[in-house]
N, C-alpha and C positions, 0 to 999 in steps of 0.2 A: 552538455559538452560532448563533442565527438569522441567516439570510443578510442580513436588512435591517439588522443591526447593523454590517455592514461598509460604510462610506461612503468612496468614493474621495476622496483629498485634492485640493482644487481646484488646478489648474495655475496657479501664480502667474506663469508666463511667457507665459500666453495670455489675451487679452481674453475676458471672459465676456459673454454676451448679457445686456442689461439691460432690464427692463420699464420702461415709462413710469412714473415715480414717482407721479404723480397720476392715472394712467389705465391701470392694469395690464390692465383688461378691454377695452381698445381701443374705448371708446365714442366715436363720432364726435360732435364738438361741434355744437351747434345752428347755429352760424355756417356750418359746412361742410355740414351737411345742406341748408341753403338754397342754398349755392353749387353743390352737386352736382346740384340740380334744373335748374340752368342749363347745366351741363356735367358729364356723369357721370364724366369722368376727372380732375376737379379734386381734388388731394390736398393742396395747400398754397397759401400766399400769400407773395410776396416783396416787400419794401419797402426801398429805399435811394435817397437823392437824390430824383429825380423818377420813379423806377421804382416802380410799385405794381400788381403783376400777379399773376394766378392762376398757379399751377404745376400742371401736369398730369403724368400718367404712363400710358403705354400701351405704346409701343415707342419705338425711337430714330429713327424715320423719319416717322411720320404727322404729328407736330406741327412738322415743318420747314415744312410748307405749309398747316397748318390752325391756326385760333385755338383758344382754350381751350373754346369752345362747339362746336368741330368744323366750323366754316365755313372754306371756302377763303380763305386770307389769306397774302400774301407775307411778312408779318411773322412768320408762324408763331406759336408760343407758347413760353414758358419751360417746360421739362420735366425731370422727374427721370429719371435713367438707369434704364432698365428692369431693370437688374440689382440695384438697391438695394431692399431690403425694408423696409417700415415696421412690420412685425409686432412688432418690438422697437425701442428707440431705436437707430438706426444710428450707428456710429462715424464713418461717412463719408457725406456727402450730395453728390452730383454733379448740378449743374443746368446745362443747356445752353440757349443762346438765340442768335438771330442777332445779328450785329454790324451793326445798321442805321445807315446814315448819318444818318438822322433823329434818332438817339439813342434810338429805341424799343428795347424788349427789352434786349439787352446792348450797345447802341451806346455806352453811357457807360463801359463797363468800362475802356477804355484810359486814361481820365482817372486811374485809380488809379496810373498810373506817375508822376504828378505828386505831389510830396510834400504840397503844400497841400491838394489834393483828397483824397489818401489819409487825412490826419488829420481833415479836416472831415467826411468821409462814412465814417468807419471802422466805425461800428455799422450792421449789417445785420439786419433783422428777417426771419426765416423761420418762419412758423407752419405746422404740418401739421394735418390733421384730428384728430390725437390729442393734440397739445400745442403751445404757443407757445414761441418761442425767439428770443433775441438773440445775435448773433455779432459778434466783433470781428476786423477784417482784420489779418493779420500777414504776408502775403507776396503779391507780385505778380510773375508771371514769364511770359515768352514761351517756348513749348516747341514742339518738333516731335513729331509722332506717328509718325515714321519711325524704327524702331530702328536704332542704329548711327551716326546723325548726331550732331554735337556737341550740339545742343540737345534731344536726345531725353529725354523723361521719361515714365515709365510711371505714369499717374494711378492705375492699379489697384494699384500697390505700397502705396498707403495703405489698401487694403481688407484687408490681412493682419491676422490676429488674433494674430500673434506680436509681443509687446512690442518686442523688439530690432529686428526688421525694420521695424516701423511707425515707431519712433523715428528710425531712419536715414532713412526716406522724408521725415519731417517736417523733419529737419535739412537734407536736400537742398533742400527747398522754401525754407527760410530762407536757405541759402547762395546760392541762385540768384535770390533776390528782387531786384528793381531798387530796392526801398525797404528799408532796414535797420530792422527792428523789434525792440525789446527785450522784446516780449510773451512771457511764459512759456507754452509749448505742450508738452504731454506726450502720450505714446502713448495714454493713456486718455481724452484730450479728444475731444469730438465735433467733427468738422471739416466745414465747408461749403466746397465748391468751386464757383465760378461760371466756366463755360468758354464761350468764344466763338471763332469763326474769325478769323484775321488775313488778310493778302493772299493768301498761298499756301495751297492746300488742306491740306497736312499741318501748317500752323502754327496754334497755338492760344494764346490769352491766358488765363491762369488767375489768378483772384483767390481766395486762400485765407483763411478766417476760422475762428476757433474759438468754440465756444459759451461764453457767459458762465457761469462756474462758480456753484454754489449760494452765495448770499450776496455774490457779486462785483457791484460796481456799475460802470457804464460809465465813470464818472469816477475810479474807484479800481481800476485793473487790476493784476493780478499781473505784475510785471516781473521778468525774468530777471537773476540776479546774474552778474557776470563771474567769471572764475576767480580774480581777486584779492579777491573778496568784496564788491566795490563794485557799484553798479547802472549 
């Protein structure tokens, strides 16, 4: 039998790379072609509450002290972790920004620890140069980046492509969230993390949101059932 007749069975325990449904050839939108003329590292745009900012990607250092156009600026810019590829739709998106006292960049993230703010600003828009997207916040937590301490959480545990391990990382996010959310989040959902510093250098505030699913409306979210079958 010809070799090409043998097709390996898809590993159902592992997440598979997914092309952008409406843009498999990675065509940069006209909107972002214009934006990238102003800043060649611009790859996205983030909007929530009063935040309406370009998102860049280069490395994890340069945009701590430069704005999206590459000019020196103490506000820095909001940037995508350099380890995240946009060549296919990523299962995890990690964005960093300074916690500015003025409220600029990620200075408003701590407000998500307040229930009223959490629900009022639960929908976050993050568009990339390849597709637009809306995300709904489901967890807010303060973590340490130092392994071994009580509040340590490895953000990169969410990058695993193994279903079981990713699901456990998501459940950990939910358990440790300061706001209890009944939103249904599964291992194959696309997750957006907004990350900023707190007072101590190893301390971080993380706001986690999942992408709205196909056909899902912001006012009609999929809610998780309890073990007794109720919502």
